[in-house]
DRENZASE-364274 format. One record per residue (C-alpha): residue in three letters; residue number from 1; x, y, z. Coordinates in nm, 3 decimals, padded with zeros to 5 digits. Layout:
BEGIN
("ALA",NUM,(X,Y,Z))
...
END
This chain:
BEGIN
("MET",1,(02.287,06.785,06.116))
("PRO",2,(02.059,06.520,06.129))
("ARG",3,(01.861,06.433,05.789))
("ASP",4,(01.501,06.372,05.769))
("VAL",5,(01.482,05.971,05.697))
("THR",6,(01.124,05.910,05.546))
("THR",7,(01.003,05.546,05.498))
("ALA",8,(00.752,05.496,05.202))
("ALA",9,(00.610,05.209,05.027))
("ALA",10,(00.813,05.065,04.735))
("ARG",11,(00.611,04.948,04.469))
("PRO",12,(00.565,04.549,04.451))
("VAL",13,(00.742,04.354,04.175))
("ASP",14,(00.547,04.249,03.917))
("PRO",15,(00.602,03.887,03.781))
("GLU",16,(00.480,03.898,03.480))
("LEU",17,(00.630,04.142,03.166))
("PRO",18,(00.369,04.472,03.152))
("LEU",19,(00.252,04.528,02.757))
("ALA",20,(00.392,04.886,02.788))
("VAL",21,(00.695,04.748,02.862))
("LEU",22,(00.661,04.507,02.507))
("VAL",23,(00.520,04.798,02.318))
("ARG",24,(00.740,05.103,02.451))
("PRO",25,(01.047,05.025,02.231))
("TYR",26,(00.898,04.940,01.907))
("HIS",27,(00.716,05.297,01.956))
("ARG",28,(01.086,05.455,02.075))
("ARG",29,(01.252,05.323,01.736))
("TRP",30,(00.960,05.363,01.520))
("ARG",31,(01.213,05.536,01.221))
("LEU",32,(01.379,05.155,01.275))
("VAL",33,(01.056,04.973,01.236))
("LEU",34,(00.900,05.167,00.976))
("ALA",35,(01.310,05.136,00.768))
("THR",36,(01.299,04.756,00.816))
("LEU",37,(00.941,04.712,00.700))
("GLY",38,(01.002,04.904,00.412))
("VAL",39,(01.297,04.680,00.313))
("ALA",40,(01.120,04.403,00.345))
("TRP",41,(00.809,04.464,00.154))
("LEU",42,(01.032,04.618,-00.138))
("GLY",43,(01.213,04.284,-00.149))
("ALA",44,(00.857,04.139,-00.142))
("LEU",45,(00.741,04.338,-00.425))
("ALA",46,(01.058,04.274,-00.603))
("ALA",47,(01.001,03.907,-00.592))
("VAL",48,(00.654,03.920,-00.695))
("LEU",49,(00.699,04.218,-00.985))
("ILE",50,(01.028,04.128,-01.144))
("PRO",51,(01.017,03.728,-01.240))
("GLU",52,(00.855,03.609,-01.558))
("ARG",53,(00.502,03.479,-01.528))
("GLU",54,(00.536,03.101,-01.577))
("TYR",55,(00.275,02.868,-01.710))
("THR",56,(00.248,02.469,-01.596))
("ALA",57,(00.105,02.258,-01.867))
("SER",58,(-00.021,01.929,-01.684))
("VAL",59,(-00.160,01.592,-01.767))
("VAL",60,(-00.345,01.303,-01.592))
("LEU",61,(-00.256,00.994,-01.671))
("ALA",62,(-00.354,00.613,-01.615))
("ALA",63,(-00.142,00.326,-01.645))
("VAL",64,(-00.290,00.043,-01.897))
("PRO",65,(-00.232,-00.282,-01.702))
("ASN",66,(-00.130,-00.579,-01.895))
("ALA",67,(-00.437,-00.799,-01.944))
("ARG",68,(-00.241,-01.120,-02.038))
("THR",69,(-00.062,-01.135,-01.696))
("SER",70,(-00.422,-01.183,-01.526))
("ALA",71,(-00.502,-01.474,-01.770))
("LEU",72,(-00.157,-01.696,-01.705))
("SER",73,(-00.259,-02.043,-01.648))
("GLY",74,(-00.105,-02.284,-01.369))
("GLY",75,(00.184,-02.474,-01.345))
("LEU",76,(00.519,-02.297,-01.436))
("SER",77,(00.347,-02.003,-01.509))
("ALA",78,(00.179,-01.964,-01.129))
("ILE",79,(00.530,-02.082,-00.987))
("LEU",80,(00.759,-01.823,-01.180))
("GLY",81,(00.451,-01.565,-01.162))
("SER",82,(00.443,-01.264,-01.373))
("ALA",83,(00.794,-01.095,-01.305))
("GLN",84,(00.952,-01.343,-01.573))
("LEU",85,(00.665,-01.484,-01.774))
("GLY",86,(00.432,-01.181,-01.747))
("GLY",87,(00.732,-00.925,-01.832))
("VAL",88,(00.764,-00.569,-01.706))
("GLN",89,(00.419,-00.437,-01.619))
("SER",90,(00.292,-00.081,-01.656))
("THR",91,(00.235,00.047,-01.280))
("PRO",92,(00.219,00.380,-01.225))
("TYR",93,(00.548,00.421,-01.044))
("PHE",94,(00.705,00.229,-01.285))
("ILE",95,(00.575,00.501,-01.548))
("ALA",96,(00.648,00.802,-01.353))
("LYS",97,(01.039,00.625,-01.343))
("LEU",98,(01.030,00.601,-01.741))
("ILE",99,(00.865,00.942,-01.764))
("LEU",100,(01.175,01.136,-01.541))
("LEU",101,(01.421,00.861,-01.713))
("ARG",102,(01.718,01.033,-01.823))
("SER",103,(01.769,00.906,-02.204))
("VAL",104,(01.363,00.995,-02.237))
("ILE",105,(01.428,01.369,-02.091))
("MET",106,(01.714,01.389,-02.346))
("GLN",107,(01.584,01.283,-02.592))
("VAL",108,(01.300,01.570,-02.578))
("ALA",109,(01.502,01.806,-02.491))
("ALA",110,(01.699,01.775,-02.796))
("GLU",111,(01.393,01.783,-03.015))
("PRO",112,(01.327,02.103,-03.170))
("VAL",113,(00.982,02.299,-03.139))
("GLY",114,(00.736,02.318,-03.442))
("ASP",115,(00.638,02.687,-03.362))
("ALA",116,(00.729,03.034,-03.556))
("ARG",117,(01.023,03.085,-03.297))
("GLY",118,(01.191,02.757,-03.370))
("GLY",119,(01.520,02.615,-03.171))
("THR",120,(01.527,02.324,-02.978))
("VAL",121,(01.368,02.234,-02.657))
("ILE",122,(01.658,02.312,-02.425))
("GLU",123,(01.749,02.619,-02.659))
("ARG",124,(01.413,02.757,-02.557))
("VAL",125,(01.419,02.653,-02.167))
("LEU",126,(01.729,02.824,-02.122))
("GLU",127,(01.663,03.078,-02.332))
("GLU",128,(02.034,03.055,-02.478))
("ARG",129,(02.185,02.988,-02.859))
("PRO",130,(02.416,02.680,-02.896))
("PRO",131,(02.646,02.534,-02.847))
("ILE",132,(02.492,02.478,-02.467))
("LYS",133,(02.696,02.273,-02.229))
("PRO",134,(02.579,01.903,-02.235))
("GLY",135,(02.570,01.918,-01.833))
("ARG",136,(02.350,02.184,-01.805))
("VAL",137,(02.091,02.039,-02.026))
("GLU",138,(01.959,01.787,-01.754))
("PRO",139,(01.959,01.992,-01.437))
("ALA",140,(01.728,02.243,-01.635))
("MET",141,(01.475,01.980,-01.763))
("ARG",142,(01.440,01.813,-01.456))
("LYS",143,(01.391,02.148,-01.276))
("ALA",144,(01.118,02.214,-01.503))
("VAL",145,(00.932,01.873,-01.525))
("SER",146,(00.757,01.676,-01.244))
("ALA",147,(00.575,01.346,-01.221))
("GLU",148,(00.362,01.266,-00.916))
("VAL",149,(00.148,00.966,-00.867))
("ASP",150,(-00.139,00.971,-00.648))
("LYS",151,(-00.103,00.672,-00.394))
("GLN",152,(-00.462,00.659,-00.330))
("THR",153,(-00.601,00.632,-00.701))
("GLY",154,(-00.280,00.550,-00.881))
("LEU",155,(-00.294,00.842,-01.131))
("ILE",156,(-00.036,00.985,-01.292))
("MET",157,(00.022,01.400,-01.312))
("VAL",158,(00.293,01.523,-01.509))
("GLU",159,(00.337,01.893,-01.474))
("THR",160,(00.573,02.131,-01.712))
("THR",161,(00.689,02.463,-01.553))
("LEU",162,(00.792,02.734,-01.762))
("PRO",163,(00.788,03.097,-01.861))
("ASP",164,(00.714,02.963,-02.227))
("SER",165,(00.361,02.806,-02.233))
("ALA",166,(00.395,02.639,-02.599))
("VAL",167,(00.718,02.496,-02.459))
("ALA",168,(00.573,02.368,-02.143))
("ARG",169,(00.343,02.240,-02.344))
("PHE",170,(00.528,02.058,-02.578))
("ILE",171,(00.746,01.897,-02.295))
("THR",172,(00.424,01.725,-02.138))
("ARG",173,(00.303,01.618,-02.444))
("ARG",174,(00.616,01.465,-02.550))
("LEU",175,(00.714,01.291,-02.248))
("THR",176,(00.409,01.103,-02.220))
("GLU",177,(00.462,00.969,-02.596))
("ARG",178,(00.832,00.895,-02.481))
("ALA",179,(00.736,00.714,-02.197))
("SER",180,(00.491,00.556,-02.387))
("ALA",181,(00.769,00.442,-02.650))
("ALA",182,(01.016,00.364,-02.397))
("PHE",183,(00.781,00.087,-02.233))
("LEU",184,(00.654,-00.084,-02.546))
("ARG",185,(01.081,-00.129,-02.628))
("VAL",186,(01.126,-00.283,-02.292))
("SER",187,(00.822,-00.473,-02.312))
("ARG",188,(00.947,-00.615,-02.684))
("ALA",189,(01.265,-00.663,-02.641))
("GLN",190,(01.206,-00.888,-02.284))
("ALA",191,(00.927,-01.075,-02.465))
("THR",192,(01.154,-01.110,-02.705))
("SER",193,(01.426,-01.287,-02.493))
("GLN",194,(01.127,-01.510,-02.339))
("ARG",195,(00.983,-01.584,-02.665))
("THR",196,(01.368,-01.743,-02.774))
("ALA",197,(01.359,-01.897,-02.407))
("GLN",198,(01.008,-02.085,-02.443))
("ALA",199,(01.079,-02.183,-02.811))
("GLU",200,(01.390,-02.394,-02.655))
("ARG",201,(01.146,-02.519,-02.345))
("VAL",202,(00.905,-02.623,-02.626))
("ASP",203,(01.139,-02.805,-02.845))
("SER",204,(01.230,-03.012,-02.516))
("ALA",205,(00.894,-03.099,-02.420))
("LEU",206,(00.807,-03.227,-02.769))
("ARG",207,(01.163,-03.429,-02.742))
("GLN",208,(01.034,-03.587,-02.421))
("LEU",209,(00.688,-03.659,-02.544))
("ARG",210,(00.799,-03.836,-02.837))
("ARG",211,(01.048,-04.076,-02.687))
("ALA",212,(00.739,-04.154,-02.385))
("GLU",213,(00.476,-04.209,-02.690))
("GLU",214,(00.756,-04.417,-02.861))
("ARG",215,(00.829,-04.642,-02.518))
("SER",216,(00.485,-04.679,-02.512))
("ARG",217,(00.471,-04.806,-02.824))
("GLY",218,(00.714,-05.015,-02.818))
("PHE",219,(00.557,-05.209,-02.483))
("ALA",220,(00.254,-05.198,-02.631))
("SER",221,(00.415,-05.376,-02.940))
("SER",222,(00.549,-05.684,-02.757))
("ASN",223,(00.280,-05.710,-02.499))
("ARG",224,(-00.048,-05.747,-02.666))
("SER",225,(-00.168,-05.955,-02.374))
("TYR",226,(-00.148,-05.920,-01.990))
("THR",227,(-00.340,-05.978,-01.699))
("MET",228,(-00.416,-05.702,-01.471))
("PHE",229,(-00.165,-05.758,-01.138))
("SER",230,(00.091,-05.864,-01.324))
("GLU",231,(00.464,-05.706,-01.365))
("ALA",232,(00.363,-05.590,-01.728))
("SER",233,(00.077,-05.409,-01.627))
("VAL",234,(00.241,-05.212,-01.358))
("VAL",235,(00.484,-05.087,-01.626))
("ARG",236,(00.200,-05.022,-01.840))
("ARG",237,(00.027,-04.776,-01.600))
("GLU",238,(00.374,-04.612,-01.566))
("LEU",239,(00.451,-04.592,-01.907))
("GLU",240,(00.098,-04.400,-01.926))
("ARG",241,(00.168,-04.174,-01.681))
("GLU",242,(00.495,-04.088,-01.852))
("VAL",243,(00.329,-04.006,-02.149))
("THR",244,(00.013,-03.816,-01.976))
("ASN",245,(00.344,-03.592,-01.775))
("ALA",246,(00.484,-03.514,-02.099))
("GLN",247,(00.205,-03.408,-02.276))
("THR",248,(00.124,-03.140,-01.981))
("VAL",249,(00.423,-03.033,-01.996))
("TYR",250,(00.434,-02.949,-02.343))
("SER",251,(00.053,-02.795,-02.324))
("GLN",252,(00.209,-02.574,-02.084))
("ALA",253,(00.530,-02.468,-02.244))
("ARG",254,(00.347,-02.455,-02.590))
("SER",255,(00.118,-02.191,-02.419))
("ASP",256,(00.388,-01.972,-02.260))
("TYR",257,(00.554,-01.960,-02.597))
("GLU",258,(00.256,-01.859,-02.769))
("THR",259,(00.192,-01.606,-02.448))
("ALA",260,(00.566,-01.433,-02.529))
("VAL",261,(00.498,-01.421,-02.925))
("ALA",262,(00.161,-01.267,-02.835))
("ARG",263,(00.343,-00.983,-02.606))
("GLU",264,(00.641,-00.907,-02.862))
("LEU",265,(00.322,-00.832,-03.131))
("GLU",266,(00.121,-00.600,-02.890))
("GLU",267,(00.071,-00.256,-02.956))
("THR",268,(-00.153,-00.176,-02.616))
("PRO",269,(-00.039,00.175,-02.505))
("ALA",270,(00.151,00.227,-02.145))
("VAL",271,(-00.094,00.497,-02.055))
("VAL",272,(-00.382,00.664,-02.113))
("VAL",273,(-00.455,01.052,-02.064))
("VAL",274,(-00.739,01.085,-01.775))
("ASP",275,(-00.738,01.492,-01.773))
("SER",276,(-00.571,01.640,-02.102))
("ILE",277,(-00.348,01.963,-02.122))
("PRO",278,(-00.639,02.267,-02.102))
("ASN",279,(-00.640,02.464,-02.455))
("ARG",280,(-00.553,02.806,-02.275))
("LEU",281,(-00.289,02.791,-02.014))
("LEU",282,(-00.345,03.038,-01.728))
("PRO",283,(-00.042,03.216,-01.569))
("ASP",284,(00.073,03.058,-01.210))
("PRO",285,(-00.086,03.307,-00.932))
("ARG",286,(00.185,03.537,-00.770))
("HIS",287,(00.056,03.543,-00.409))
("ALA",288,(00.155,03.865,-00.341))
("PRO",289,(-00.087,03.924,-00.040))
("LEU",290,(00.091,03.602,00.143))
("LYS",291,(00.449,03.740,00.041))
("LEU",292,(00.396,04.041,00.202))
("VAL",293,(00.293,03.881,00.497))
("LEU",294,(00.565,03.642,00.538))
("ALA",295,(00.817,03.925,00.492))
("SER",296,(00.616,04.176,00.775))
("VAL",297,(00.703,03.882,01.015))
("LEU",298,(01.067,03.863,00.884))
("ALA",299,(01.090,04.259,00.945))
("PHE",300,(00.940,04.223,01.288))
("LEU",301,(01.135,03.945,01.387))
("ILE",302,(01.473,04.134,01.270))
("VAL",303,(01.332,04.463,01.475))
("THR",304,(01.256,04.230,01.764))
("LEU",305,(01.656,04.079,01.768))
("ILE",306,(01.757,04.419,01.691))
("LEU",307,(01.608,04.576,01.981))
("TRP",308,(01.646,04.252,02.185))
("SER",309,(02.034,04.317,02.136))
("GLN",310,(02.053,04.648,02.289))
("ARG",311,(01.821,04.538,02.584))
("GLU",312,(01.545,04.791,02.511))
("PHE",313,(01.270,04.523,02.642))
("GLN",314,(01.463,04.584,03.045))
("ASP",315,(01.178,04.742,03.260))
("PRO",316,(01.441,04.966,03.470))
("PRO",317,(01.446,04.860,03.855))
("SER",318,(01.265,05.101,04.112))
("ALA",319,(01.581,05.261,04.332))
("ALA",320,(01.533,05.147,04.703))
("LEU",321,(01.732,05.444,04.772))
("SER",322,(01.572,05.800,04.682))
("GLU",323,(01.667,06.198,04.808))
("PRO",324,(01.376,06.417,04.723))
("ALA",325,(01.453,06.791,04.623))
("ASP",326,(01.416,06.889,04.980))
("GLY",327,(01.767,06.799,05.105))
("SER",328,(01.565,06.441,05.306))
("LEU",329,(01.653,06.102,05.278))
("ARG",330,(01.351,05.907,05.178))
("VAL",331,(01.372,05.503,05.235))
("GLU",332,(01.128,05.285,05.043))
("ARG",333,(01.019,04.976,05.217))
("PRO",334,(00.820,04.701,05.069))
("HIS",335,(00.425,04.687,05.203))
("SER",336,(00.456,04.369,05.380))
("GLU",337,(00.725,04.547,05.631))
("LEU",338,(00.508,04.831,05.744))
("PRO",339,(00.314,04.846,06.037))
("GLY",340,(-00.039,04.725,05.995))
("SER",341,(00.029,04.532,05.701))
("GLY",342,(-00.016,04.179,05.871))
("ARG",343,(00.328,04.109,05.979))
("ARG",344,(00.430,04.237,06.330))
("GLU",345,(00.816,04.452,06.318))
("THR",346,(00.997,04.222,06.581))
("GLY",347,(01.309,04.399,06.766))
("SER",348,(01.704,04.313,06.735))
("GLY",349,(01.703,04.268,07.147))
END
């Protein structure tokens, strides 16, 4: 018995994914969404509430330039430059390196904290009693301390972040003092070596000057009178130039020697405090709202990956062949192939 065939128009295929298809998996798996959000929020709250509140003791410093460097005179000082005659300079980056120097950090870590609790700095930082392994000292101090230089202004910011505000304040202050002392020690050591070298240079220049003056006196005593354009006149001018050059070299060597002696004895600090540590340190913000938002985004990302792996976002295709309940066969045809849709049907013959 032939079956009735009914031709119906099929739904056009939407090239874009409908919004309902995107929302439906989340609505269908709402228990998974709520469970993932709850776990993420609990983790964010634990990250906010469990760690101890930390305090940051910061100070802003400015490097003090060496005024004697700009006052160096010409000659050999101008040729050699400030790197040799002016010595090390208290530039911002040099001071920042001194603050984070290993010897400076280790010295501060071994100092006792002058408060009621007592103990050394590293004991208070690690919250442990001695003995403490030496390999743990420097990493713990570097984790708590930072020194940055502002490229536009040249200011140096030293920060120490710890749960103990008193220790953070103490470390920041002692790092600044130790770095300044280290700079003075290095500057004096270099000035001492330069003073020794300049002293030898002064003695050599003085001997050359005396020999030139002795030759000039000998020539004057043996040639009391001579004509203007004679050979003796030429020799006389050469001896005078030699004496003048020797006097110039001696004067320059003497000036550099005095500069080295002054640098060896100077007490100019390497840095000055622009913004000191506040009297009261406030705890660092926990950023709880930001952490909750990030946890929510991470939870939705995890849920999306789970639903995508389970093929929840795929739109089920429309059936091209369906059989209604009355037993007749129903064939769905696209709108473009129906009569009157703008395209003529063409026969096979």
